[in-house]
SEFIZA-3560 file (N, C-alpha, C; in Angstrom, 3 decimals):
REM SEFIZA-3560
<numar><xx>0.825</xx><yy>-1.376</yy><zz>-0.029</zz><atom>N</atom></numar>
<numar><xx>0.179</xx><yy>0.119</yy><zz>0.052</zz><atom>CA</atom></numar>
<numar><xx>0.889</xx><yy>1.273</yy><zz>-0.246</zz><atom>C</atom></numar>
<numar><xx>0.729</xx><yy>2.223</yy><zz>-1.053</zz><atom>N</atom></numar>
<numar><xx>1.542</xx><yy>3.401</yy><zz>-1.150</zz><atom>CA</atom></numar>
<numar><xx>0.780</xx><yy>4.121</yy><zz>-0.516</zz><atom>C</atom></numar>
<numar><xx>1.282</xx><yy>5.498</yy><zz>-0.635</zz><atom>N</atom></numar>
<numar><xx>0.553</xx><yy>6.740</yy><zz>-0.051</zz><atom>CA</atom></numar>
<numar><xx>1.057</xx><yy>7.674</yy><zz>1.072</zz><atom>C</atom></numar>
<numar><xx>0.891</xx><yy>8.661</yy><zz>1.595</zz><atom>N</atom></numar>
<numar><xx>1.123</xx><yy>9.706</yy><zz>2.408</zz><atom>CA</atom></numar>
<numar><xx>0.841</xx><yy>9.391</yy><zz>3.572</zz><atom>C</atom></numar>
<numar><xx>1.897</xx><yy>9.214</yy><zz>4.828</zz><atom>N</atom></numar>
<numar><xx>1.640</xx><yy>8.738</yy><zz>6.136</zz><atom>CA</atom></numar>
<numar><xx>1.433</xx><yy>10.556</yy><zz>6.770</zz><atom>C</atom></numar>
<numar><xx>0.073</xx><yy>10.512</yy><zz>7.384</zz><atom>N</atom></numar>
<numar><xx>0.168</xx><yy>11.972</yy><zz>7.716</zz><atom>CA</atom></numar>
<numar><xx>0.032</xx><yy>11.786</yy><zz>9.581</zz><atom>C</atom></numar>
<numar><xx>0.739</xx><yy>12.716</yy><zz>10.229</zz><atom>N</atom></numar>
<numar><xx>0.728</xx><yy>12.755</yy><zz>11.700</zz><atom>CA</atom></numar>
<numar><xx>-0.220</xx><yy>14.076</yy><zz>12.151</zz><atom>C</atom></numar>
<numar><xx>-0.808</xx><yy>14.176</yy><zz>12.941</zz><atom>N</atom></numar>
<numar><xx>-0.913</xx><yy>15.356</yy><zz>13.494</zz><atom>CA</atom></numar>
<numar><xx>-0.682</xx><yy>15.927</yy><zz>14.979</zz><atom>C</atom></numar>
<numar><xx>0.286</xx><yy>16.751</yy><zz>15.352</zz><atom>N</atom></numar>
<numar><xx>0.577</xx><yy>17.227</yy><zz>16.299</zz><atom>CA</atom></numar>
<numar><xx>-0.680</xx><yy>17.323</yy><zz>17.366</zz><atom>C</atom></numar>
<numar><xx>-0.228</xx><yy>16.837</yy><zz>18.743</zz><atom>N</atom></numar>
<numar><xx>-0.915</xx><yy>17.269</yy><zz>19.723</zz><atom>CA</atom></numar>
<numar><xx>-0.774</xx><yy>18.270</yy><zz>20.651</zz><atom>C</atom></numar>
<numar><xx>-1.240</xx><yy>19.092</yy><zz>20.938</zz><atom>N</atom></numar>
<numar><xx>-0.513</xx><yy>20.440</yy><zz>21.989</zz><atom>CA</atom></numar>
<numar><xx>-0.560</xx><yy>19.406</yy><zz>23.475</zz><atom>C</atom></numar>
<numar><xx>0.517</xx><yy>20.103</yy><zz>24.490</zz><atom>N</atom></numar>
<numar><xx>0.775</xx><yy>18.833</yy><zz>25.382</zz><atom>CA</atom></numar>
<numar><xx>-0.449</xx><yy>19.231</yy><zz>26.697</zz><atom>C</atom></numar>
<numar><xx>-0.837</xx><yy>18.443</yy><zz>27.677</zz><atom>N</atom></numar>
<numar><xx>-1.601</xx><yy>18.692</yy><zz>28.692</zz><atom>CA</atom></numar>
<numar><xx>-1.666</xx><yy>20.109</yy><zz>29.118</zz><atom>C</atom></numar>
<numar><xx>-2.571</xx><yy>20.745</yy><zz>29.690</zz><atom>N</atom></numar>
<numar><xx>-1.932</xx><yy>22.114</yy><zz>30.490</zz><atom>CA</atom></numar>
<numar><xx>-2.706</xx><yy>21.575</yy><zz>31.819</zz><atom>C</atom></numar>
<numar><xx>-3.598</xx><yy>20.648</yy><zz>32.370</zz><atom>N</atom></numar>
<numar><xx>-3.821</xx><yy>20.715</yy><zz>33.247</zz><atom>CA</atom></numar>
<numar><xx>-4.349</xx><yy>19.329</yy><zz>33.760</zz><atom>C</atom></numar>
<numar><xx>-4.252</xx><yy>18.608</yy><zz>34.684</zz><atom>N</atom></numar>
<numar><xx>-4.400</xx><yy>17.164</yy><zz>34.974</zz><atom>CA</atom></numar>
<numar><xx>-5.782</xx><yy>16.806</yy><zz>34.414</zz><atom>C</atom></numar>
<numar><xx>-7.064</xx><yy>17.608</yy><zz>34.022</zz><atom>N</atom></numar>
<numar><xx>-8.008</xx><yy>16.883</yy><zz>33.319</zz><atom>CA</atom></numar>
<numar><xx>-8.248</xx><yy>17.544</yy><zz>32.169</zz><atom>C</atom></numar>
<numar><xx>-7.028</xx><yy>17.987</yy><zz>31.495</zz><atom>N</atom></numar>
<numar><xx>-7.159</xx><yy>18.703</yy><zz>30.467</zz><atom>CA</atom></numar>
<numar><xx>-7.260</xx><yy>20.016</yy><zz>30.199</zz><atom>C</atom></numar>
<numar><xx>-7.408</xx><yy>20.803</yy><zz>29.584</zz><atom>N</atom></numar>
<numar><xx>-7.306</xx><yy>22.216</yy><zz>29.358</zz><atom>CA</atom></numar>
<numar><xx>-7.526</xx><yy>22.794</yy><zz>27.924</zz><atom>C</atom></numar>
<numar><xx>-7.077</xx><yy>23.821</yy><zz>28.052</zz><atom>N</atom></numar>
<numar><xx>-7.417</xx><yy>25.030</yy><zz>26.564</zz><atom>CA</atom></numar>
<numar><xx>-6.673</xx><yy>23.752</yy><zz>25.842</zz><atom>C</atom></numar>
<numar><xx>-7.359</xx><yy>23.759</yy><zz>24.369</zz><atom>N</atom></numar>
<numar><xx>-6.531</xx><yy>23.169</yy><zz>23.656</zz><atom>CA</atom></numar>
<numar><xx>-6.536</xx><yy>21.722</yy><zz>23.583</zz><atom>C</atom></numar>
<numar><xx>-7.097</xx><yy>21.089</yy><zz>24.380</zz><atom>N</atom></numar>
<numar><xx>-7.409</xx><yy>19.622</yy><zz>24.839</zz><atom>CA</atom></numar>
<numar><xx>-8.320</xx><yy>18.912</yy><zz>24.398</zz><atom>C</atom></numar>
<numar><xx>-9.649</xx><yy>19.854</yy><zz>24.140</zz><atom>N</atom></numar>
<numar><xx>-10.798</xx><yy>19.160</yy><zz>23.648</zz><atom>CA</atom></numar>
<numar><xx>-10.953</xx><yy>18.186</yy><zz>22.280</zz><atom>C</atom></numar>
<numar><xx>-10.044</xx><yy>18.147</yy><zz>21.681</zz><atom>N</atom></numar>
<numar><xx>-9.890</xx><yy>17.462</yy><zz>20.254</zz><atom>CA</atom></numar>
<numar><xx>-9.368</xx><yy>16.093</yy><zz>20.649</zz><atom>C</atom></numar>
<numar><xx>-8.317</xx><yy>16.040</yy><zz>22.029</zz><atom>N</atom></numar>
<numar><xx>-7.821</xx><yy>14.958</yy><zz>21.889</zz><atom>CA</atom></numar>
<numar><xx>-8.667</xx><yy>14.069</yy><zz>22.992</zz><atom>C</atom></numar>
<numar><xx>-8.807</xx><yy>12.871</yy><zz>22.925</zz><atom>N</atom></numar>
<numar><xx>-10.025</xx><yy>11.875</yy><zz>23.561</zz><atom>CA</atom></numar>
<numar><xx>-8.911</xx><yy>11.304</yy><zz>24.496</zz><atom>C</atom></numar>
<numar><xx>-7.424</xx><yy>11.272</yy><zz>24.477</zz><atom>N</atom></numar>
<numar><xx>-6.773</xx><yy>10.307</yy><zz>25.335</zz><atom>CA</atom></numar>
<numar><xx>-6.612</xx><yy>11.011</yy><zz>26.921</zz><atom>C</atom></numar>
<numar><xx>-6.904</xx><yy>9.893</yy><zz>27.836</zz><atom>N</atom></numar>
<numar><xx>-6.540</xx><yy>10.699</yy><zz>29.468</zz><atom>CA</atom></numar>
<numar><xx>-5.429</xx><yy>11.099</yy><zz>29.288</zz><atom>C</atom></numar>
<numar><xx>-5.254</xx><yy>12.244</yy><zz>30.200</zz><atom>N</atom></numar>
<numar><xx>-4.320</xx><yy>13.292</yy><zz>30.599</zz><atom>CA</atom></numar>
<numar><xx>-3.340</xx><yy>11.890</yy><zz>31.520</zz><atom>C</atom></numar>
<numar><xx>-2.138</xx><yy>12.173</yy><zz>31.062</zz><atom>N</atom></numar>
<numar><xx>-0.989</xx><yy>11.260</yy><zz>32.082</zz><atom>CA</atom></numar>
<numar><xx>-1.030</xx><yy>12.025</yy><zz>33.373</zz><atom>C</atom></numar>
<numar><xx>-0.548</xx><yy>11.469</yy><zz>34.345</zz><atom>N</atom></numar>
<numar><xx>-0.189</xx><yy>12.184</yy><zz>35.763</zz><atom>CA</atom></numar>
<numar><xx>0.814</xx><yy>13.602</yy><zz>35.229</zz><atom>C</atom></numar>
<numar><xx>0.640</xx><yy>14.441</yy><zz>36.187</zz><atom>N</atom></numar>
<numar><xx>1.694</xx><yy>15.479</yy><zz>36.194</zz><atom>CA</atom></numar>
<numar><xx>3.095</xx><yy>15.075</yy><zz>36.272</zz><atom>C</atom></numar>
<numar><xx>3.859</xx><yy>15.529</yy><zz>35.446</zz><atom>N</atom></numar>
<numar><xx>5.423</xx><yy>15.554</yy><zz>35.369</zz><atom>CA</atom></numar>
<numar><xx>5.618</xx><yy>13.851</yy><zz>34.940</zz><atom>C</atom></numar>
<numar><xx>4.914</xx><yy>13.310</yy><zz>34.382</zz><atom>N</atom></numar>
<numar><xx>5.031</xx><yy>11.956</yy><zz>33.778</zz><atom>CA</atom></numar>
<numar><xx>5.595</xx><yy>12.249</yy><zz>32.625</zz><atom>C</atom></numar>
<numar><xx>7.050</xx><yy>11.302</yy><zz>32.531</zz><atom>N</atom></numar>
<numar><xx>8.127</xx><yy>11.591</yy><zz>31.425</zz><atom>CA</atom></numar>
<numar><xx>7.190</xx><yy>10.686</yy><zz>30.065</zz><atom>C</atom></numar>
<numar><xx>6.471</xx><yy>9.927</yy><zz>29.849</zz><atom>N</atom></numar>
<numar><xx>6.179</xx><yy>9.136</yy><zz>29.029</zz><atom>CA</atom></numar>
<numar><xx>5.356</xx><yy>10.277</yy><zz>27.780</zz><atom>C</atom></numar>
<numar><xx>4.789</xx><yy>11.277</yy><zz>28.424</zz><atom>N</atom></numar>
<numar><xx>4.540</xx><yy>12.349</yy><zz>27.613</zz><atom>CA</atom></numar>
<numar><xx>5.314</xx><yy>12.833</yy><zz>26.626</zz><atom>C</atom></numar>
<numar><xx>6.560</xx><yy>13.154</yy><zz>27.031</zz><atom>N</atom></numar>
<numar><xx>7.862</xx><yy>13.844</yy><zz>26.701</zz><atom>CA</atom></numar>
<numar><xx>8.686</xx><yy>12.531</yy><zz>26.276</zz><atom>C</atom></numar>
<numar><xx>8.692</xx><yy>11.438</yy><zz>25.777</zz><atom>N</atom></numar>
<numar><xx>9.809</xx><yy>10.462</yy><zz>25.431</zz><atom>CA</atom></numar>
<numar><xx>8.778</xx><yy>9.985</yy><zz>23.983</zz><atom>C</atom></numar>
<numar><xx>8.357</xx><yy>10.666</yy><zz>23.369</zz><atom>N</atom></numar>
<numar><xx>7.973</xx><yy>10.356</yy><zz>21.685</zz><atom>CA</atom></numar>
<numar><xx>9.133</xx><yy>9.967</yy><zz>20.683</zz><atom>C</atom></numar>
<numar><xx>10.078</xx><yy>10.226</yy><zz>20.940</zz><atom>N</atom></numar>
<numar><xx>11.283</xx><yy>10.094</yy><zz>19.681</zz><atom>CA</atom></numar>
<numar><xx>11.306</xx><yy>8.852</yy><zz>19.285</zz><atom>C</atom></numar>
<numar><xx>11.591</xx><yy>7.784</yy><zz>20.126</zz><atom>N</atom></numar>
<numar><xx>11.815</xx><yy>6.306</yy><zz>19.676</zz><atom>CA</atom></numar>
<numar><xx>10.362</xx><yy>5.778</yy><zz>18.912</zz><atom>C</atom></numar>
<numar><xx>8.820</xx><yy>6.267</yy><zz>19.722</zz><atom>N</atom></numar>
<numar><xx>7.745</xx><yy>5.930</yy><zz>18.648</zz><atom>CA</atom></numar>
<numar><xx>7.869</xx><yy>6.467</yy><zz>17.415</zz><atom>C</atom></numar>
<numar><xx>8.256</xx><yy>7.619</yy><zz>17.174</zz><atom>N</atom></numar>
<numar><xx>8.447</xx><yy>8.419</yy><zz>15.720</zz><atom>CA</atom></numar>
<numar><xx>9.104</xx><yy>8.059</yy><zz>15.080</zz><atom>C</atom></numar>
<numar><xx>10.462</xx><yy>7.279</yy><zz>15.572</zz><atom>N</atom></numar>
<numar><xx>11.199</xx><yy>6.911</yy><zz>14.637</zz><atom>CA</atom></numar>
<numar><xx>11.089</xx><yy>5.226</yy><zz>14.246</zz><atom>C</atom></numar>
<numar><xx>9.933</xx><yy>4.590</yy><zz>14.706</zz><atom>N</atom></numar>
<numar><xx>9.213</xx><yy>3.231</yy><zz>14.204</zz><atom>CA</atom></numar>
<numar><xx>8.438</xx><yy>3.596</yy><zz>13.548</zz><atom>C</atom></numar>
<numar><xx>7.370</xx><yy>4.655</yy><zz>13.481</zz><atom>N</atom></numar>
<numar><xx>6.732</xx><yy>4.983</yy><zz>12.570</zz><atom>CA</atom></numar>
<numar><xx>6.880</xx><yy>5.368</yy><zz>11.390</zz><atom>C</atom></numar>
<numar><xx>8.090</xx><yy>6.133</yy><zz>11.293</zz><atom>N</atom></numar>
<numar><xx>8.763</xx><yy>6.863</yy><zz>10.155</zz><atom>CA</atom></numar>
<numar><xx>9.506</xx><yy>5.352</yy><zz>9.366</zz><atom>C</atom></numar>
<numar><xx>10.256</xx><yy>4.783</yy><zz>10.065</zz><atom>N</atom></numar>
<numar><xx>10.465</xx><yy>3.430</yy><zz>9.543</zz><atom>CA</atom></numar>
<numar><xx>9.653</xx><yy>2.695</yy><zz>8.591</zz><atom>C</atom></numar>
<numar><xx>8.577</xx><yy>2.152</yy><zz>9.517</zz><atom>N</atom></numar>
<numar><xx>7.584</xx><yy>1.542</yy><zz>8.969</zz><atom>CA</atom></numar>
<numar><xx>7.195</xx><yy>2.097</yy><zz>8.092</zz><atom>C</atom></numar>
<numar><xx>6.523</xx><yy>3.425</yy><zz>7.749</zz><atom>N</atom></numar>
<numar><xx>6.068</xx><yy>4.189</yy><zz>6.886</zz><atom>CA</atom></numar>
<numar><xx>7.152</xx><yy>3.894</yy><zz>5.509</zz><atom>C</atom></numar>
<numar><xx>8.556</xx><yy>4.466</yy><zz>5.488</zz><atom>N</atom></numar>
<numar><xx>9.221</xx><yy>4.069</yy><zz>4.605</zz><atom>CA</atom></numar>
<numar><xx>9.792</xx><yy>2.837</yy><zz>3.949</zz><atom>C</atom></numar>
<numar><xx>10.040</xx><yy>1.881</yy><zz>5.023</zz><atom>N</atom></numar>
<numar><xx>10.571</xx><yy>0.178</yy><zz>4.659</zz><atom>CA</atom></numar>
<numar><xx>9.533</xx><yy>-0.463</yy><zz>4.177</zz><atom>C</atom></numar>
<numar><xx>8.569</xx><yy>-0.452</yy><zz>5.401</zz><atom>N</atom></numar>
<numar><xx>7.240</xx><yy>-1.623</yy><zz>5.192</zz><atom>CA</atom></numar>
<numar><xx>6.342</xx><yy>-1.033</yy><zz>4.434</zz><atom>C</atom></numar>
<numar><xx>5.805</xx><yy>-0.068</yy><zz>4.295</zz><atom>N</atom></numar>
<numar><xx>4.617</xx><yy>0.422</yy><zz>3.449</zz><atom>CA</atom></numar>
<numar><xx>5.309</xx><yy>0.832</yy><zz>1.955</zz><atom>C</atom></numar>
<numar><xx>6.489</xx><yy>1.295</yy><zz>2.152</zz><atom>N</atom></numar>
<numar><xx>7.150</xx><yy>1.657</yy><zz>0.783</zz><atom>CA</atom></numar>
<numar><xx>6.720</xx><yy>3.292</yy><zz>0.156</zz><atom>C</atom></numar>
<numar><xx>6.423</xx><yy>3.671</yy><zz>1.468</zz><atom>N</atom></numar>
<numar><xx>6.309</xx><yy>5.224</yy><zz>0.917</zz><atom>CA</atom></numar>
<numar><xx>7.116</xx><yy>6.169</yy><zz>0.438</zz><atom>C</atom></numar>
<numar><xx>6.873</xx><yy>7.050</yy><zz>-0.789</zz><atom>N</atom></numar>
<numar><xx>8.354</xx><yy>7.810</yy><zz>-1.197</zz><atom>CA</atom></numar>
<numar><xx>8.684</xx><yy>8.777</yy><zz>0.136</zz><atom>C</atom></numar>
<numar><xx>7.534</xx><yy>9.399</yy><zz>0.835</zz><atom>N</atom></numar>
<numar><xx>8.283</xx><yy>10.437</yy><zz>1.622</zz><atom>CA</atom></numar>
<numar><xx>7.099</xx><yy>10.268</yy><zz>2.863</zz><atom>C</atom></numar>
<numar><xx>7.382</xx><yy>11.155</yy><zz>3.879</zz><atom>N</atom></numar>
<numar><xx>6.423</xx><yy>10.989</yy><zz>5.233</zz><atom>CA</atom></numar>
<numar><xx>6.403</xx><yy>12.537</yy><zz>5.452</zz><atom>C</atom></numar>
<numar><xx>5.538</xx><yy>13.196</yy><zz>6.072</zz><atom>N</atom></numar>
<numar><xx>5.389</xx><yy>14.556</yy><zz>6.153</zz><atom>CA</atom></numar>
<numar><xx>4.622</xx><yy>14.817</yy><zz>7.460</zz><atom>C</atom></numar>
<numar><xx>5.389</xx><yy>15.437</yy><zz>8.353</zz><atom>N</atom></numar>
<numar><xx>4.660</xx><yy>15.821</yy><zz>9.748</zz><atom>CA</atom></numar>
<numar><xx>4.288</xx><yy>17.452</yy><zz>9.563</zz><atom>C</atom></numar>
<numar><xx>3.290</xx><yy>17.278</yy><zz>10.006</zz><atom>N</atom></numar>
<numar><xx>2.851</xx><yy>18.939</yy><zz>10.235</zz><atom>CA</atom></numar>
<numar><xx>2.834</xx><yy>19.394</yy><zz>11.754</zz><atom>C</atom></numar>
<numar><xx>3.870</xx><yy>20.214</yy><zz>12.174</zz><atom>N</atom></numar>
<numar><xx>3.560</xx><yy>20.242</yy><zz>13.555</zz><atom>CA</atom></numar>
<numar><xx>3.513</xx><yy>21.741</yy><zz>14.177</zz><atom>C</atom></numar>
<numar><xx>2.537</xx><yy>21.813</yy><zz>14.863</zz><atom>N</atom></numar>
<numar><xx>2.402</xx><yy>23.383</yy><zz>15.536</zz><atom>CA</atom></numar>
<numar><xx>3.784</xx><yy>24.066</yy><zz>15.618</zz><atom>C</atom></numar>
<numar><xx>3.660</xx><yy>25.440</yy><zz>15.215</zz><atom>N</atom></numar>
<numar><xx>5.077</xx><yy>26.097</yy><zz>15.296</zz><atom>CA</atom></numar>
<numar><xx>5.549</xx><yy>26.415</yy><zz>16.646</zz><atom>C</atom></numar>
<numar><xx>4.695</xx><yy>26.239</yy><zz>17.695</zz><atom>N</atom></numar>
<numar><xx>4.991</xx><yy>26.278</yy><zz>19.092</zz><atom>CA</atom></numar>
<numar><xx>5.359</xx><yy>25.203</yy><zz>19.938</zz><atom>C</atom></numar>
<numar><xx>5.545</xx><yy>24.038</yy><zz>19.170</zz><atom>N</atom></numar>
<numar><xx>5.617</xx><yy>22.827</yy><zz>19.880</zz><atom>CA</atom></numar>
<numar><xx>7.176</xx><yy>22.454</yy><zz>19.422</zz><atom>C</atom></numar>
<numar><xx>7.909</xx><yy>22.813</yy><zz>20.494</zz><atom>N</atom></numar>
<numar><xx>8.986</xx><yy>23.212</yy><zz>20.285</zz><atom>CA</atom></numar>
<numar><xx>10.131</xx><yy>21.349</yy><zz>20.477</zz><atom>C</atom></numar>
<numar><xx>9.269</xx><yy>20.540</yy><zz>21.680</zz><atom>N</atom></numar>
<numar><xx>9.492</xx><yy>19.435</yy><zz>21.706</zz><atom>CA</atom></numar>
<numar><xx>9.333</xx><yy>18.478</yy><zz>20.570</zz><atom>C</atom></numar>
<numar><xx>8.365</xx><yy>18.726</yy><zz>19.676</zz><atom>N</atom></numar>
<numar><xx>8.127</xx><yy>17.997</yy><zz>18.239</zz><atom>CA</atom></numar>
<numar><xx>8.905</xx><yy>18.248</yy><zz>17.235</zz><atom>C</atom></numar>
<numar><xx>9.339</xx><yy>19.602</yy><zz>17.247</zz><atom>N</atom></numar>
<numar><xx>10.361</xx><yy>20.054</yy><zz>16.178</zz><atom>CA</atom></numar>
<numar><xx>11.780</xx><yy>19.489</yy><zz>16.453</zz><atom>C</atom></numar>
<numar><xx>11.942</xx><yy>19.472</yy><zz>17.655</zz><atom>N</atom></numar>
<numar><xx>13.164</xx><yy>18.940</yy><zz>18.056</zz><atom>CA</atom></numar>
<numar><xx>13.416</xx><yy>17.127</yy><zz>17.591</zz><atom>C</atom></numar>
<numar><xx>11.935</xx><yy>16.489</yy><zz>17.870</zz><atom>N</atom></numar>
<numar><xx>11.727</xx><yy>14.916</yy><zz>17.477</zz><atom>CA</atom></numar>
<numar><xx>12.064</xx><yy>14.995</yy><zz>16.002</zz><atom>C</atom></numar>
<numar><xx>11.466</xx><yy>15.724</yy><zz>15.272</zz><atom>N</atom></numar>
<numar><xx>11.215</xx><yy>16.051</yy><zz>13.950</zz><atom>CA</atom></numar>
<numar><xx>12.745</xx><yy>15.899</yy><zz>13.222</zz><atom>C</atom></numar>
<numar><xx>13.494</xx><yy>17.123</yy><zz>13.868</zz><atom>N</atom></numar>
<numar><xx>15.015</xx><yy>17.403</yy><zz>13.179</zz><atom>CA</atom></numar>
<numar><xx>15.893</xx><yy>16.541</yy><zz>13.605</zz><atom>C</atom></numar>
<numar><xx>15.528</xx><yy>15.946</yy><zz>14.896</zz><atom>N</atom></numar>
<numar><xx>16.618</xx><yy>14.630</yy><zz>15.530</zz><atom>CA</atom></numar>
<numar><xx>16.154</xx><yy>13.476</yy><zz>14.434</zz><atom>C</atom></numar>
<numar><xx>15.265</xx><yy>13.133</yy><zz>13.774</zz><atom>N</atom></numar>
<numar><xx>15.226</xx><yy>11.875</yy><zz>13.095</zz><atom>CA</atom></numar>
<numar><xx>15.365</xx><yy>12.449</yy><zz>11.391</zz><atom>C</atom></numar>
<numar><xx>15.928</xx><yy>13.580</yy><zz>11.032</zz><atom>N</atom></numar>
<numar><xx>16.396</xx><yy>13.982</yy><zz>10.202</zz><atom>CA</atom></numar>
<numar><xx>15.537</xx><yy>14.385</yy><zz>9.100</zz><atom>C</atom></numar>
<numar><xx>14.224</xx><yy>14.570</yy><zz>9.541</zz><atom>N</atom></numar>
<numar><xx>13.243</xx><yy>15.619</yy><zz>8.557</zz><atom>CA</atom></numar>
<numar><xx>13.622</xx><yy>17.002</yy><zz>8.430</zz><atom>C</atom></numar>
<numar><xx>13.057</xx><yy>17.541</yy><zz>7.637</zz><atom>N</atom></numar>
<numar><xx>13.540</xx><yy>18.653</yy><zz>7.078</zz><atom>CA</atom></numar>
<numar><xx>12.385</xx><yy>19.720</yy><zz>6.894</zz><atom>C</atom></numar>
<numar><xx>12.665</xx><yy>20.716</yy><zz>7.374</zz><atom>N</atom></numar>
<numar><xx>11.549</xx><yy>21.755</yy><zz>7.093</zz><atom>CA</atom></numar>
<numar><xx>11.262</xx><yy>22.469</yy><zz>5.578</zz><atom>C</atom></numar>
<numar><xx>9.984</xx><yy>22.531</yy><zz>5.125</zz><atom>N</atom></numar>
<numar><xx>9.889</xx><yy>22.970</yy><zz>3.769</zz><atom>CA</atom></numar>
<numar><xx>8.716</xx><yy>23.707</yy><zz>3.591</zz><atom>C</atom></numar>
<numar><xx>7.808</xx><yy>23.903</yy><zz>4.673</zz><atom>N</atom></numar>
<numar><xx>6.802</xx><yy>24.943</yy><zz>4.578</zz><atom>CA</atom></numar>
<numar><xx>6.431</xx><yy>25.409</yy><zz>5.526</zz><atom>C</atom></numar>
<numar><xx>5.209</xx><yy>26.463</yy><zz>5.931</zz><atom>N</atom></numar>
<numar><xx>4.393</xx><yy>26.599</yy><zz>6.795</zz><atom>CA</atom></numar>
<numar><xx>3.186</xx><yy>27.039</yy><zz>6.111</zz><atom>C</atom></numar>
<numar><xx>2.524</xx><yy>26.293</yy><zz>6.783</zz><atom>N</atom></numar>
<numar><xx>0.802</xx><yy>26.485</yy><zz>6.524</zz><atom>CA</atom></numar>
<numar><xx>-0.224</xx><yy>26.809</yy><zz>7.349</zz><atom>C</atom></numar>
<numar><xx>-1.127</xx><yy>27.633</yy><zz>7.033</zz><atom>N</atom></numar>
<numar><xx>-2.314</xx><yy>27.809</yy><zz>8.263</zz><atom>CA</atom></numar>
<numar><xx>-3.065</xx><yy>26.899</yy><zz>8.640</zz><atom>C</atom></numar>
<numar><xx>-3.135</xx><yy>26.381</yy><zz>9.792</zz><atom>N</atom></numar>
<numar><xx>-3.848</xx><yy>25.403</yy><zz>10.462</zz><atom>CA</atom></numar>
<numar><xx>-5.198</xx><yy>26.078</yy><zz>10.881</zz><atom>C</atom></numar>
<numar><xx>-6.242</xx><yy>25.028</yy><zz>11.487</zz><atom>N</atom></numar>
<numar><xx>-7.133</xx><yy>25.685</yy><zz>12.076</zz><atom>CA</atom></numar>
<numar><xx>-6.793</xx><yy>26.526</yy><zz>13.715</zz><atom>C</atom></numar>
<numar><xx>-5.827</xx><yy>25.788</yy><zz>14.418</zz><atom>N</atom></numar>
<numar><xx>-5.496</xx><yy>26.721</yy><zz>15.680</zz><atom>CA</atom></numar>
<numar><xx>-4.283</xx><yy>27.662</yy><zz>15.389</zz><atom>C</atom></numar>
<numar><xx>-3.658</xx><yy>27.637</yy><zz>14.682</zz><atom>N</atom></numar>
<numar><xx>-2.265</xx><yy>28.646</yy><zz>13.831</zz><atom>CA</atom></numar>
<numar><xx>-1.708</xx><yy>28.279</yy><zz>12.796</zz><atom>C</atom></numar>
<numar><xx>-0.574</xx><yy>28.592</yy><zz>13.094</zz><atom>N</atom></numar>
<numar><xx>0.677</xx><yy>28.406</yy><zz>11.803</zz><atom>CA</atom></numar>
<numar><xx>1.254</xx><yy>26.621</yy><zz>12.213</zz><atom>C</atom></numar>
<numar><xx>1.205</xx><yy>25.832</yy><zz>10.732</zz><atom>N</atom></numar>
<numar><xx>1.774</xx><yy>24.740</yy><zz>11.420</zz><atom>CA</atom></numar>
<numar><xx>3.011</xx><yy>24.551</yy><zz>10.367</zz><atom>C</atom></numar>
<numar><xx>4.205</xx><yy>23.841</yy><zz>10.774</zz><atom>N</atom></numar>
<numar><xx>5.268</xx><yy>23.639</yy><zz>10.078</zz><atom>CA</atom></numar>
<numar><xx>5.481</xx><yy>22.598</yy><zz>9.327</zz><atom>C</atom></numar>
<numar><xx>5.762</xx><yy>22.292</yy><zz>7.981</zz><atom>N</atom></numar>
<numar><xx>5.684</xx><yy>21.032</yy><zz>7.595</zz><atom>CA</atom></numar>
<numar><xx>6.876</xx><yy>20.693</yy><zz>7.304</zz><atom>C</atom></numar>
<numar><xx>7.496</xx><yy>19.547</yy><zz>7.827</zz><atom>N</atom></numar>
<numar><xx>8.657</xx><yy>18.451</yy><zz>7.860</zz><atom>CA</atom></numar>
<numar><xx>8.266</xx><yy>17.335</yy><zz>6.846</zz><atom>C</atom></numar>
<numar><xx>9.629</xx><yy>16.992</yy><zz>6.105</zz><atom>N</atom></numar>
<numar><xx>9.509</xx><yy>16.247</yy><zz>5.335</zz><atom>CA</atom></numar>
<numar><xx>11.031</xx><yy>15.087</yy><zz>5.410</zz><atom>C</atom></numar>
<numar><xx>10.565</xx><yy>13.669</yy><zz>4.907</zz><atom>N</atom></numar>
<numar><xx>11.825</xx><yy>13.070</yy><zz>4.925</zz><atom>CA</atom></numar>
<numar><xx>13.009</xx><yy>13.362</yy><zz>3.816</zz><atom>C</atom></numar>
//
């Protein structure tokens, strides 16, 4: 199966029960201080490898909220390159590609 794999960046939790910007994310909030929310690099690498090698996608595109520095660091750490800025529903999104 070929095609584009698209990921949507989800803003981090702002309070234990959710908060501004969390209404679109159905996942329960992790406990405050939980490192699991900050360690997405290994999972992102696995998704990238699966898309490129197993599915044979020619490229992967990630759209990341311009204020989400942690996700930008993960994307650049994986070797993705920024190629565009587009307007999202909640503000500017940075596009990165393989």
